[in-house]
C-alpha positions in Angstrom: -8.2 3.9 -3.2 -5.9 1.1 -2.3 -5.3 -1.0 0.8 -2.1 -3.0 1.2 -2.0 -5.9 3.7 1.0 -8.0 4.6 3.1 -9.4 7.4 6.3 -7.6 8.4 8.3 -10.8 9.1 7.7 -12.0 5.5 8.6 -8.9 3.5 11.1 -10.8 1.5 8.3 -12.7 -0.3 7.8 -11.6 -3.9 4.5 -11.0 -5.5 3.4 -14.2 -7.3 0.2 -12.7 -8.6 -3.2 -14.3 -8.1 -6.5 -12.4 -8.6 -9.5 -13.1 -6.6 -12.8 -11.3 -6.2 -14.5 -12.9 -3.2 -15.9 -9.6 -2.0 -19.0 -9.7 -4.3 -20.9 -12.9 -4.1 -22.8 -12.0 -7.3 -19.6 -11.7 -9.3 -18.5 -14.7 -11.4 -15.6 -16.7 -10.0 -12.1 -15.5 -10.8 -10.5 -17.4 -13.6 -8.0 -20.1 -12.5 -4.5 -19.0 -11.7 -3.0 -20.8 -14.6 -5.3 -19.0 -17.1 -4.0 -15.7 -15.7 -0.3 -16.5 -15.7 0.4 -19.3 -18.1 -0.2 -19.1 -21.9 -1.6 -22.5 -22.9 0.9 -23.1 -25.7 1.2 -26.9 -25.4 -1.0 -29.9 -24.6 1.0 -30.4 -21.4 0.1 -26.9 -20.1 -3.5 -27.3 -21.2 -3.7 -30.6 -19.3 -2.1 -29.1 -16.2 -4.6 -26.2 -16.3 -7.5 -28.6 -16.7 -6.3 -30.7 -13.7 -6.0 -27.7 -11.5 -9.5 -26.5 -12.5 -10.8 -29.9 -11.6 -9.0 -29.9 -8.2 -10.2 -26.4 -7.5 -13.8 -27.3 -8.3 -13.6 -30.4 -6.0 -12.2 -28.4 -3.1 -14.8 -25.7 -3.6 -17.4 -28.3 -3.4 -15.7 -29.7 -0.3 -16.1 -26.4 1.5 -19.7 -26.2 0.6 -20.3 -29.8 1.8 -18.6 -28.9 5.1 -20.7 -25.8 5.5 -23.9 -27.9 4.9 -22.8 -30.2 7.7 -22.3 -27.2 10.0 -18.6 -28.0 10.3 -16.6 -25.6 12.5 -13.1 -25.8 13.8 -10.9 -23.2 15.6 -7.2 -23.9 15.0 -4.9 -23.9 18.0 -1.2 -23.3 18.2 1.1 -26.1 16.9 2.2 -26.9 20.5 -1.4 -27.2 21.7 -2.2 -29.4 18.7 0.8 -31.6 19.6 -0.4 -32.0 23.2 -3.9 -33.0 22.1 -2.5 -35.6 19.7 -0.2 -37.0 22.3 -3.1 -38.4 24.3 -3.5 -42.2 24.0 -7.1 -41.9 22.7 -6.1 -39.5 19.9 -4.6 -42.0 17.5 -7.5 -42.3 15.0 -10.3 -40.0 14.0 -13.8 -40.5 15.5 -15.5 -37.4 13.9 -15.3 -35.1 10.9 -13.6 -32.5 13.1 -10.9 -35.0 14.0 -10.3 -35.5 10.2 -10.5 -32.0 8.9 -9.4 -30.1 12.0 -7.1 -32.3 14.1 -5.5 -34.0 11.0 -6.1 -37.5 12.5 -6.2 -40.6 10.1 -9.5 -42.2 9.7 -11.0 -45.6 8.7 -12.9 -45.8 5.4 -16.6 -45.3 6.1 -16.0 -43.2 9.2 -16.9 -39.9 7.6 -19.5 -39.2 4.8 -18.4 -40.8 1.5 -19.1 -37.4 -0.3 -16.3 -35.9 1.8 -13.9 -38.7 1.0 -14.7 -38.5 -2.8 -14.1 -34.7 -2.8 -10.8 -35.0 -0.9 -9.7 -37.6 -3.5 -10.9 -35.5 -6.5 -9.1 -32.5 -4.9 -5.9 -34.4 -4.8 -5.6 -34.1 -1.0 -6.5 -37.6 0.2 -3.6 -39.7 1.5 -3.9 -43.5 1.5 -1.7 -44.9 4.2 0.1 -48.3 4.3 -1.9 -49.2 7.4 -5.2 -49.0 5.4 -6.3 -45.7 7.0 -6.9 -42.5 5.1 -5.9 -39.0 5.9 -6.5 -35.5 4.6 -3.5 -33.4 3.5 -5.5 -30.2 4.3 -7.3 -28.8 7.2 -10.4 -26.6 7.2 -10.6 -23.9 9.8 -13.5 -21.5 10.5 -13.2 -17.8 11.1 -16.8 -16.6 11.8 -18.9 -18.2 9.1 -16.0 -18.5 6.6 -14.0 -21.7 6.1 -10.3 -21.6 5.1 -8.2 -24.4 3.7 -4.6 -24.8 4.9 -2.0 -27.5 5.3 -2.5 -30.5 7.6 -0.7 -30.9 10.8 2.3 -31.0 11.2 3.2 -28.2 8.8 6.7 -29.3 8.0 6.7 -29.1 4.2 8.5 -26.2 2.6 5.3 -25.1 0.8 3.1 -25.5 3.9 0.2 -23.1 4.1 -0.4 -21.8 7.7 -3.5 -20.7 9.6 -3.7 -20.4 13.3 -4.1 -18.0 16.3 -2.2 -15.2 14.5 -4.7 -15.5 11.7 -7.6 -14.8 14.0 -5.7 -11.8 15.6 -4.9 -10.4 12.2 -8.5 -10.7 11.0 -9.7 -9.0 14.3 -7.2 -6.1 13.7 -8.4 -5.6 10.2 -12.1 -5.6 11.3 -11.4 -3.1 14.0 -9.1 -0.7 12.1 -10.3 -0.8 8.5 -12.0 2.3 7.2 -14.5 2.3 4.3 -13.0 2.3 0.8 -14.4 4.0 -2.2 -16.3 1.8 -4.8 -13.8 0.2 -7.2 -11.0 0.4 -4.6 -8.3 -2.3 -4.7 -7.1 -4.5 -1.8 -3.7 -6.1 -2.0 -2.7 -8.9 0.4 0.9 -9.8 -0.2 2.5 -12.8 1.5 -1.2 -13.8 1.7 -0.8 -17.4 2.9 -4.3 -18.8 3.4 -5.8 -15.4 2.3 -7.3 -14.6 5.7 -6.2 -11.0 5.7 -7.4 -10.0 2.2 -10.6 -12.0 2.3 -11.5 -10.5 5.7 -11.0 -7.1 4.3 -12.8 -7.8 1.0 -15.8 -9.2 2.9 -16.2 -5.8 4.6 -15.7 -3.9 1.3 -18.2 -5.4 -1.0 -17.3 -3.3 -4.0 -13.5 -3.6 -3.8 -11.3 -5.8 -6.0 -9.0 -8.2 -4.1 -5.6 -9.3 -5.2 -3.8 -12.1 -3.3 0.0 -12.4 -3.8 2.4 -15.0 -2.4 5.6 -16.7 -3.6 4.1 -20.1 -2.6 1.9 -21.5 -5.4 0.2 -23.9 -2.9 -0.8 -20.9 -0.8 -2.3 -19.1 -3.8 -4.1 -22.3 -4.8 -5.8 -22.9 -1.5 -6.5 -19.2 -0.9 -8.3 -19.0 -4.3 -10.8 -21.8 -3.4 
């Protein structure tokens, strides 16, 4: 059996191909995307693959560290986010949620050093001219699962989105999805942060999940 997920307004996206099996916690982690799609024929490609493996490991450790700190954040709409940040007392982060949820800059030492080190190792720590630091990704919670996506504002061409529509999409899948046979395949095309496919796979523990998106940044963050 197969289940195909996708968003109708993004049908023009072509399959970029990234495999992920997050539906079975006992399964070994899926190999990095580069190892699936790029033959390592040169030292340059090998170095690039090693860098991405290192970044992925750091960001995976970041999610585990956030979970251990009981971090939770429900993402609002961009307009609501803008209104919150327009307040005079919302110029600099005062908590971990301000950093990883509201995308506020923070002073060194304001959040645990482990989080800062993992952000830096993951290649998502911004060092600003004013001496403050900022995260280039957000972490949002859906139930007990954390998802990484782009920091606010999401103005880059390769920005990875997560927001109220993501919660509605996950709720729809949970409400409508029927049981699949063991060994079934789930395809989430135009996967973005992976919320649709991962939500489905977590309810189908013996299914194999494939995430596809034209945006390499989306595939990278969804594969964490």
